Backbone as a chain_set.jsonl record, in Angstrom:
{"seq": "MIADHERPYLDRSVELAREALAAGDEPFGSVLVSAEGKVLHEDRNRIAGGDNTRHPEIALAYWAVENLTPAERAAATVYTSGEHCPMCAAAHGWVGLGRIVYVSSSKQLGEWLSAMDVPPAPVATLPIEQIVPGLTVEGPVLALAETMAALHRQYHTGQAGHGG", "coords": {"N": [[0.844, -1.184, 0.0], [0.526, 2.189, -0.804], [1.677, 4.931, 0.928], [0.41, 8.131, 2.073], [2.458, 10.062, 2.272], [4.149, 9.33, 0.263], [3.202, 10.125, -2.177], [4.185, 12.643, -3.272], [6.692, 11.833, -4.343], [5.967, 10.128, -6.39], [4.511, 11.945, -7.921], [6.637, 13.59, -8.68], [8.083, 11.803, -10.275], [6.374, 11.613, -12.435], [6.451, 14.259, -13.286], [9.12, 14.376, -14.125], [8.87, 12.633, -16.265], [7.317, 14.234, -17.911], [9.217, 16.232, -18.422], [11.056, 14.719, -19.875], [9.517, 14.151, -22.15], [9.18, 16.75, -23.148], [11.758, 17.179, -23.97], [11.947, 15.59, -26.142], [12.111, 12.916, -25.663], [10.94, 9.577, -24.829], [8.283, 9.472, -22.455], [9.346, 8.976, -19.442], [10.222, 8.843, -16.027], [12.141, 8.769, -12.973], [12.675, 8.435, -9.428], [14.939, 8.148, -6.795], [14.775, 7.273, -3.465], [15.756, 7.585, -0.1], [15.639, 5.455, 2.874], [14.933, 7.158, 4.858], [13.384, 9.009, 3.629], [14.577, 10.914, 2.033], [15.222, 12.48, -1.036], [17.467, 11.072, -3.148], [18.538, 10.83, -5.734], [17.592, 11.534, -9.107], [16.195, 10.979, -12.37], [15.512, 11.104, -15.918], [14.128, 9.725, -18.933], [16.469, 9.389, -21.608], [16.775, 8.771, -24.334], [16.605, 9.915, -26.826], [18.876, 10.585, -28.276], [19.634, 8.28, -29.534], [20.611, 6.114, -28.077], [19.142, 3.511, -26.81], [19.317, 2.445, -24.29], [19.37, 4.316, -22.32], [17.724, 4.678, -19.927], [15.89, 5.985, -17.111], [15.752, 4.382, -14.795], [17.877, 2.592, -14.911], [19.956, 4.384, -14.828], [19.654, 5.322, -12.213], [20.301, 2.993, -10.83], [23.029, 2.721, -11.499], [24.002, 5.083, -10.297], [23.367, 4.574, -7.613], [24.964, 2.33, -6.938], [27.452, 3.469, -6.999], [27.355, 5.365, -4.989], [26.055, 4.599, -2.626], [25.914, 2.437, 0.238], [25.655, -1.178, 0.363], [23.584, -1.788, 2.227], [22.2, 0.664, 2.392], [21.281, 0.847, -0.235], [19.537, -1.364, -0.337], [17.58, -0.521, 1.406], [16.44, 1.618, 0.152], [13.949, 3.189, -1.988], [12.616, 3.077, -5.258], [10.763, 5.287, -7.056], [8.723, 5.462, -9.795], [7.618, 6.473, -13.048], [6.792, 4.558, -14.844], [6.543, 1.0, -15.003], [9.524, -0.87, -14.536], [11.505, -1.866, -17.324], [12.702, -5.086, -18.56], [15.568, -4.864, -18.712], [16.168, -2.731, -16.959], [14.987, -3.645, -14.608], [16.606, -5.854, -14.103], [19.085, -4.563, -13.656], [18.416, -3.138, -11.347], [17.957, -5.268, -9.58], [20.523, -6.533, -9.633], [22.199, -4.608, -8.411], [21.118, -4.488, -5.939], [19.01, -2.821, -5.077], [16.14, -1.633, -3.231], [12.624, -1.657, -2.695], [10.196, -1.032, -5.322], [8.023, 1.371, -6.655], [5.564, 1.95, -8.956], [3.876, 4.053, -11.361], [2.446, 3.424, -13.802], [1.847, 0.274, -15.366], [3.781, -2.146, -17.268], [2.073, -3.72, -18.725], [-0.19, -2.046, -18.981], [1.003, 0.018, -20.495], [1.651, -1.402, -22.833], [-0.947, -1.956, -23.743], [-1.901, 0.662, -24.226], [-0.129, 1.494, -26.253], [-0.626, -0.397, -28.23], [-3.252, 0.264, -28.883], [-2.746, 2.559, -30.259], [-1.579, 1.637, -32.488], [1.187, 1.277, -32.372], [4.191, -0.379, -33.007], [5.275, -3.368, -31.262], [7.78, -3.404, -28.651], [11.286, -4.24, -29.142], [12.147, -5.972, -27.222], [10.924, -8.378, -24.987], [8.258, -7.608, -22.785], [8.15, -7.997, -19.389], [6.788, -8.654, -16.161], [8.223, -6.998, -13.316], [8.573, -8.681, -11.107], [9.068, -11.155, -12.253], [11.624, -10.886, -13.157], [13.136, -10.069, -10.959], [12.724, -11.933, -8.523], [10.969, -11.93, -5.414], [11.332, -9.274, -4.747], [9.922, -6.322, -3.371], [7.259, -4.872, -4.905], [5.142, -2.341, -6.024], [2.223, -1.187, -7.584], [0.034, -0.752, -10.394], [-0.467, 2.822, -9.909], [-3.398, 3.975, -9.906], [-4.535, 6.526, -9.755], [-2.783, 8.208, -11.037], [-2.24, 7.034, -13.438], [-3.709, 7.614, -15.8], [-2.726, 10.093, -16.488], [-0.145, 9.393, -17.298], [-0.821, 7.81, -19.496], [-1.81, 9.774, -21.208], [0.535, 11.28, -21.661], [2.085, 9.4, -23.059], [0.467, 9.096, -25.301], [0.762, 11.661, -26.404], [3.511, 11.611, -27.051], [3.673, 9.475, -28.943], [1.959, 10.252, -30.942], [3.011, 12.469, -31.963], [2.338, 14.904, -30.844], [3.817, 16.234, -29.019], [5.534, 18.036, -29.926], [7.951, 17.213, -30.937], [7.986, 15.759, -33.177], [7.839, 13.002, -33.172]], "CA": [[0.0, 0.0, 0.0], [1.297, 3.419, -0.914], [1.306, 5.89, 1.973], [0.173, 9.503, 1.61], [3.716, 10.818, 2.167], [4.869, 8.884, -0.935], [2.616, 10.716, -3.386], [5.072, 13.62, -3.93], [7.742, 11.152, -5.107], [5.325, 9.673, -7.623], [4.24, 13.155, -8.701], [7.91, 14.023, -9.256], [8.432, 10.889, -11.368], [5.54, 12.012, -13.57], [7.002, 15.532, -13.77], [10.32, 14.026, -14.878], [8.391, 12.078, -17.536], [6.942, 15.405, -18.718], [10.474, 16.845, -18.859], [11.59, 13.86, -20.941], [8.684, 14.391, -23.326], [9.513, 18.086, -23.663], [13.085, 17.091, -24.579], [11.883, 14.686, -27.284], [12.296, 11.534, -25.222], [9.763, 8.896, -24.317], [7.997, 10.021, -21.125], [9.622, 8.157, -18.266], [11.035, 9.499, -15.016], [12.293, 7.973, -11.756], [13.235, 9.102, -8.254], [15.494, 7.242, -5.785], [14.511, 7.873, -2.163], [16.338, 6.831, 1.017], [14.713, 4.942, 3.883], [14.516, 8.304, 5.671], [12.525, 9.873, 2.829], [15.359, 11.933, 1.33], [15.457, 12.23, -2.452], [18.901, 10.872, -3.344], [18.883, 11.041, -7.139], [16.458, 11.393, -10.017], [16.571, 11.061, -13.771], [14.443, 10.925, -16.892], [14.553, 9.03, -20.149], [17.403, 10.163, -22.43], [17.051, 7.915, -25.493], [16.429, 10.642, -28.091], [20.14, 10.609, -28.995], [19.857, 7.024, -30.228], [20.999, 5.034, -27.17], [17.901, 3.052, -26.189], [19.544, 1.96, -22.927], [19.455, 5.474, -21.417], [16.507, 4.739, -19.127], [16.173, 6.569, -15.792], [15.901, 3.375, -13.748], [19.239, 2.052, -14.962], [20.817, 5.482, -14.352], [19.583, 5.322, -10.746], [21.057, 1.831, -10.36], [24.451, 3.079, -11.592], [24.289, 6.09, -9.283], [23.272, 3.953, -6.293], [26.102, 1.454, -6.665], [28.623, 4.33, -6.808], [27.184, 6.336, -3.911], [25.385, 4.056, -1.449], [26.34, 1.124, 0.723], [24.641, -2.2, 0.071], [22.436, -1.65, 3.141], [21.431, 1.845, 1.972], [20.587, 0.494, -1.482], [18.446, -2.286, -0.022], [16.535, 0.211, 2.139], [15.921, 2.695, -0.7], [12.797, 2.915, -2.853], [12.567, 3.766, -6.545], [9.433, 5.705, -7.498], [8.91, 5.614, -11.219], [6.403, 6.722, -13.817], [6.405, 3.338, -15.537], [7.191, -0.22, -14.533], [10.832, -1.135, -15.116], [11.667, -2.847, -18.387], [13.574, -6.158, -18.077], [16.941, -4.388, -18.542], [16.246, -1.905, -15.758], [14.681, -4.505, -13.466], [17.813, -6.636, -13.834], [20.067, -3.67, -13.03], [17.897, -2.881, -10.003], [18.236, -6.467, -8.8], [21.957, -6.786, -9.521], [22.854, -3.691, -7.463], [20.513, -4.68, -4.629], [18.086, -1.778, -4.643], [14.935, -2.11, -2.555], [11.254, -1.568, -3.216], [9.833, -0.237, -6.494], [6.629, 1.805, -6.762], [5.405, 2.511, -10.293], [2.585, 4.636, -11.694], [1.767, 2.61, -14.811], [2.49, -1.018, -15.581], [4.169, -2.502, -18.631], [0.861, -4.217, -19.374], [-0.958, -0.867, -19.374], [1.711, 0.675, -21.587], [1.442, -2.217, -24.019], [-2.328, -1.749, -24.211], [-1.984, 2.018, -24.777], [0.613, 1.542, -27.514], [-1.359, -1.222, -29.191], [-4.418, 1.038, -29.319], [-2.252, 3.582, -31.187], [-0.902, 0.899, -33.56], [2.644, 1.37, -32.223], [4.745, -1.74, -32.995], [5.809, -3.776, -29.962], [9.205, -3.198, -28.385], [12.097, -5.371, -29.589], [12.433, -6.813, -26.065], [9.688, -8.782, -24.32], [7.951, -6.946, -21.514], [7.864, -8.951, -18.322], [6.648, -7.993, -14.861], [9.455, -6.92, -12.524], [8.677, -9.843, -10.22], [9.642, -12.288, -12.988], [13.049, -10.605, -13.334], [13.734, -9.987, -9.618], [11.789, -12.575, -7.587], [11.088, -11.578, -4.001], [11.404, -7.833, -4.57], [8.649, -5.665, -3.103], [6.877, -4.031, -6.044], [3.773, -1.854, -5.893], [1.718, -0.432, -8.706], [0.033, 0.651, -10.788], [-1.148, 3.829, -9.095], [-4.443, 4.345, -10.853], [-4.818, 7.964, -9.699], [-1.851, 8.908, -11.93], [-2.014, 6.263, -14.66], [-4.269, 8.278, -16.982], [-1.767, 11.142, -16.852], [0.917, 8.743, -18.068], [-1.398, 7.418, -20.79], [-1.868, 10.989, -22.034], [1.899, 11.621, -22.073], [2.491, 8.453, -24.097], [-0.267, 9.463, -26.52], [1.43, 12.842, -26.969], [4.78, 11.194, -27.647], [3.511, 8.602, -30.104], [1.163, 10.887, -31.997], [3.717, 13.665, -32.416], [1.747, 16.104, -30.28], [4.714, 16.822, -28.027], [6.375, 19.036, -30.596], [9.252, 16.661, -31.321], [7.853, 15.084, -34.462], [7.908, 11.55, -33.053]], "C": [[0.889, 1.247, 0.0], [0.78, 4.428, 0.109], [1.173, 7.296, 1.391], [1.475, 10.285, 1.4], [4.531, 10.422, 0.924], [4.364, 9.541, -2.213], [3.519, 11.773, -4.032], [6.189, 12.977, -4.748], [7.181, 10.646, -6.436], [4.995, 10.856, -8.53], [5.515, 13.644, -9.383], [8.319, 13.097, -10.399], [7.624, 11.231, -12.618], [6.038, 13.339, -14.147], [8.286, 15.284, -14.574], [9.95, 13.402, -16.228], [7.961, 13.21, -18.467], [8.187, 16.109, -19.262], [11.1, 16.037, -19.991], [10.826, 14.1, -22.233], [9.024, 15.732, -23.966], [10.865, 18.094, -24.371], [13.109, 16.143, -25.785], [12.095, 13.231, -26.955], [10.963, 10.9, -24.86], [9.545, 9.322, -22.87], [8.149, 9.016, -19.988], [10.503, 8.953, -17.32], [11.045, 8.676, -13.735], [13.014, 8.754, -10.673], [13.699, 8.035, -7.267], [15.405, 7.93, -4.431], [15.077, 6.969, -1.062], [15.251, 6.338, 1.964], [14.172, 6.071, 4.753], [13.645, 9.291, 4.896], [13.251, 10.983, 2.098], [15.51, 11.528, -0.143], [16.962, 12.2, -2.669], [19.343, 11.219, -4.761], [17.622, 10.873, -7.964], [16.962, 11.513, -11.443], [15.332, 10.85, -14.617], [15.007, 10.173, -18.086], [15.438, 9.949, -20.984], [17.769, 9.39, -23.694], [17.007, 8.65, -26.821], [17.713, 10.687, -28.921], [20.479, 9.301, -29.692], [20.272, 5.86, -29.346], [19.759, 4.6, -26.39], [18.091, 2.424, -24.815], [19.563, 3.102, -21.909], [18.134, 5.703, -20.671], [16.829, 5.288, -17.742], [16.423, 5.521, -14.714], [17.308, 2.777, -13.737], [20.238, 3.116, -14.516], [20.811, 5.541, -12.829], [20.358, 4.142, -10.168], [22.558, 2.116, -10.406], [24.832, 4.072, -10.497], [24.336, 5.438, -7.901], [24.493, 3.098, -5.974], [27.376, 2.269, -6.428], [28.546, 5.194, -5.549], [26.563, 5.806, -2.631], [25.99, 2.725, -1.042], [25.29, 0.09, 0.32], [23.399, -2.086, 0.966], [21.572, -0.446, 2.767], [20.66, 1.568, 0.682], [19.371, -0.377, -1.193], [17.278, -1.577, 0.665], [15.87, 1.295, 1.297], [14.718, 2.215, -1.513], [12.957, 3.704, -4.143], [11.093, 4.019, -6.882], [9.573, 6.054, -8.97], [7.578, 5.74, -11.954], [5.903, 5.482, -14.536], [7.18, 2.153, -15.002], [8.514, -0.441, -15.264], [10.742, -2.132, -16.266], [12.579, -3.96, -17.851], [15.022, -5.722, -17.842], [17.095, -3.629, -17.226], [15.93, -2.712, -14.5], [15.906, -5.344, -13.096], [18.878, -5.777, -13.162], [19.685, -3.393, -11.581], [18.236, -4.069, -9.088], [19.718, -6.708, -8.583], [22.634, -5.868, -8.523], [22.192, -3.713, -6.093], [19.642, -3.544, -4.139], [16.831, -2.406, -4.049], [13.674, -1.914, -3.369], [11.123, -0.665, -4.443], [8.351, 0.101, -6.397], [6.487, 2.462, -8.126], [3.984, 3.009, -10.521], [1.827, 3.752, -12.666], [2.57, 1.343, -15.08], [2.905, -1.198, -17.037], [2.962, -3.012, -19.403], [0.007, -3.044, -19.843], [-0.305, -0.178, -20.573], [1.52, -0.086, -22.889], [0.052, -2.032, -24.603], [-2.474, -0.368, -24.85], [-1.318, 2.079, -26.156], [-0.085, 0.735, -28.603], [-2.565, -0.465, -29.745], [-4.027, 2.144, -30.297], [-1.529, 2.959, -32.379], [0.614, 1.108, -33.553], [3.184, -0.058, -32.188], [5.308, -2.097, -31.613], [7.317, -3.519, -29.864], [9.995, -4.423, -28.855], [12.447, -6.346, -28.471], [11.104, -7.132, -25.381], [9.487, -7.983, -23.037], [7.526, -8.025, -20.529], [7.656, -8.18, -17.031], [7.964, -8.038, -14.09], [9.65, -8.183, -11.698], [9.206, -11.081, -10.93], [11.143, -12.113, -13.193], [13.77, -10.643, -11.989], [12.751, -10.594, -8.613], [12.044, -12.131, -6.145], [11.173, -10.092, -3.726], [10.009, -7.277, -4.279], [8.374, -4.668, -4.216], [5.42, -3.634, -5.856], [3.405, -0.998, -7.087], [0.762, -1.302, -9.487], [-0.719, 1.532, -9.795], [-2.193, 4.467, -10.007], [-4.746, 5.838, -10.869], [-3.93, 8.762, -10.646], [-1.7, 8.223, -13.29], [-2.565, 6.96, -15.898], [-3.375, 9.431, -17.428], [-0.652, 10.556, -17.694], [0.399, 8.287, -19.433], [-1.426, 8.617, -21.727], [-0.482, 11.389, -22.517], [2.392, 10.689, -23.17], [1.744, 8.727, -25.407], [0.383, 10.675, -27.196], [2.718, 12.447, -27.679], [4.559, 10.461, -28.958], [2.636, 9.172, -31.213], [1.807, 12.18, -32.488], [3.177, 14.962, -31.86], [2.631, 16.774, -29.24], [5.668, 17.823, -28.647], [7.727, 18.537, -31.009], [9.184, 15.912, -32.642], [7.826, 13.581, -34.384], [6.608, 10.962, -32.764]], "O": [[1.878, 1.322, 0.728], [-0.412, 4.737, 0.144], [1.75, 7.607, 0.349], [1.583, 11.076, 0.463], [5.494, 11.103, 0.574], [5.052, 9.508, -3.233], [3.614, 11.797, -5.26], [6.594, 13.54, -5.765], [7.84, 10.727, -7.472], [5.172, 10.787, -9.746], [5.476, 14.066, -10.538], [8.854, 13.569, -11.402], [8.138, 11.147, -13.734], [6.044, 13.521, -15.365], [8.503, 15.928, -15.6], [10.643, 13.619, -17.221], [8.21, 13.155, -19.672], [8.213, 16.531, -20.418], [11.615, 16.606, -20.954], [11.431, 14.239, -23.296], [9.142, 15.831, -25.187], [11.099, 18.91, -25.262], [14.164, 15.918, -26.379], [12.243, 12.4, -27.851], [9.978, 11.597, -24.614], [10.51, 9.513, -22.13], [7.21, 8.308, -19.626], [11.419, 9.652, -17.751], [10.082, 7.968, -13.438], [13.849, 9.615, -10.952], [12.943, 7.121, -6.938], [15.902, 9.043, -4.265], [14.902, 5.751, -1.091], [14.094, 6.749, 1.87], [13.085, 5.958, 5.319], [13.215, 10.302, 5.45], [12.613, 11.906, 1.591], [15.874, 10.394, -0.455], [17.653, 13.184, -2.405], [20.395, 11.826, -4.962], [16.697, 10.161, -7.572], [18.026, 12.08, -11.692], [14.266, 10.477, -14.127], [16.22, 10.011, -18.219], [15.187, 11.152, -21.061], [18.936, 9.354, -24.084], [17.341, 8.065, -27.852], [17.649, 10.815, -30.144], [21.501, 9.212, -30.371], [20.289, 4.72, -29.811], [19.373, 5.253, -25.42], [17.131, 1.921, -24.231], [19.761, 2.845, -20.721], [17.517, 6.764, -20.768], [17.935, 5.077, -17.243], [17.226, 5.749, -13.809], [17.859, 2.493, -12.673], [21.251, 2.794, -13.896], [21.85, 5.784, -12.215], [21.002, 4.275, -9.128], [23.28, 1.792, -9.463], [25.865, 3.917, -9.846], [25.238, 5.717, -7.111], [25.0, 3.139, -4.853], [28.282, 1.81, -5.731], [29.569, 5.702, -5.09], [26.549, 6.519, -1.628], [26.511, 1.983, -1.874], [24.163, 0.447, -0.024], [22.28, -2.273, 0.491], [20.345, -0.526, 2.82], [19.52, 2.005, 0.528], [18.295, -0.149, -1.747], [16.126, -1.986, 0.521], [14.838, 1.835, 1.695], [14.501, 1.018, -1.699], [13.382, 4.859, -4.126], [10.292, 3.089, -6.979], [10.436, 6.845, -9.349], [6.559, 5.189, -11.537], [4.708, 5.368, -14.81], [8.334, 2.285, -14.597], [8.605, -0.223, -16.472], [10.001, -3.113, -16.198], [13.175, -3.794, -16.786], [15.644, -6.16, -16.874], [18.04, -3.861, -16.472], [16.532, -2.491, -13.449], [16.208, -5.522, -11.915], [19.508, -6.215, -12.2], [20.538, -3.414, -10.693], [18.734, -3.892, -7.976], [20.136, -7.05, -7.477], [23.564, -6.298, -7.84], [22.652, -3.032, -5.176], [19.535, -3.315, -2.934], [16.505, -3.56, -4.329], [13.688, -2.001, -4.596], [11.837, 0.328, -4.583], [7.524, -0.762, -6.098], [7.198, 3.419, -8.432], [3.022, 2.478, -9.965], [0.689, 3.366, -12.396], [3.799, 1.341, -15.028], [2.433, -0.484, -17.922], [2.841, -2.765, -20.603], [-0.471, -3.042, -20.977], [-0.979, 0.165, -21.545], [1.258, 0.514, -23.931], [-0.108, -1.959, -25.821], [-3.102, -0.237, -25.9], [-1.871, 2.642, -27.101], [-0.123, 1.147, -29.762], [-2.862, -0.547, -30.937], [-4.859, 2.617, -31.071], [-0.935, 3.672, -33.188], [1.248, 1.115, -34.609], [2.687, -0.876, -31.414], [5.764, -1.217, -30.882], [8.018, -3.432, -30.872], [9.441, -5.517, -28.956], [12.983, -7.423, -28.732], [10.259, -6.252, -25.218], [10.437, -7.72, -22.299], [6.657, -8.85, -20.813], [8.292, -7.146, -16.827], [8.724, -9.0, -14.199], [10.764, -8.697, -11.598], [9.744, -11.975, -10.277], [11.858, -13.097, -13.384], [14.874, -11.177, -11.883], [12.03, -9.866, -7.931], [13.189, -11.978, -5.72], [11.091, -9.683, -2.568], [9.027, -7.717, -4.878], [9.151, -3.74, -4.443], [4.568, -4.474, -5.567], [4.2, -0.176, -7.542], [0.699, -2.506, -9.241], [-1.493, 1.055, -8.965], [-1.894, 5.381, -10.776], [-5.173, 6.366, -11.896], [-4.283, 9.879, -11.024], [-1.089, 8.787, -14.198], [-1.938, 6.901, -16.955], [-3.28, 9.713, -18.623], [-0.252, 11.149, -18.696], [1.123, 8.376, -20.425], [-1.103, 8.491, -22.908], [-0.33, 11.796, -23.669], [3.047, 11.135, -24.112], [2.317, 8.606, -26.49], [0.533, 10.703, -28.417], [2.98, 12.904, -28.791], [5.182, 10.784, -29.969], [2.588, 8.617, -32.311], [1.24, 12.897, -33.314], [3.527, 16.031, -32.36], [2.237, 17.776, -28.643], [6.515, 18.392, -27.959], [8.584, 19.331, -31.396], [10.209, 15.478, -33.168], [7.795, 12.92, -35.422], [6.497, 9.743, -32.633]]}, "num_chains": 1, "name": "protein.A"}
């Protein structure tokens, strides 16, 4: 269950997704938060330059392994606008990060993209729990999911001003 004090972290992940969209990237954003509730690091999608591995969740995993102890990583939470892809879920698991809370699921995203006739991704989408068994994962957060659906529609219909 997501506590009231966690909503600002989710709101920030959505704001980072908006920033990504404004920069011509797919709308994804993530926030790494300590056990004490301190925002440690945040990032947004940065794939517009052609590197499709520049996801915010993997950037947070790299940052965490360089800046946090294993115990701090395990106690931290990643709040993210969209469920981790398999690449990012694996990175999360390999560096020992803790709980994940996501706004929209990979299943939801797949349904939204299919409705817009967007071809499927080149990598299978799998739930985080299939990549990192035993990890605490919460989502989707339905109160924010429609906002993410709208951002993805803007991106894939070219309404974000980037032509994509």
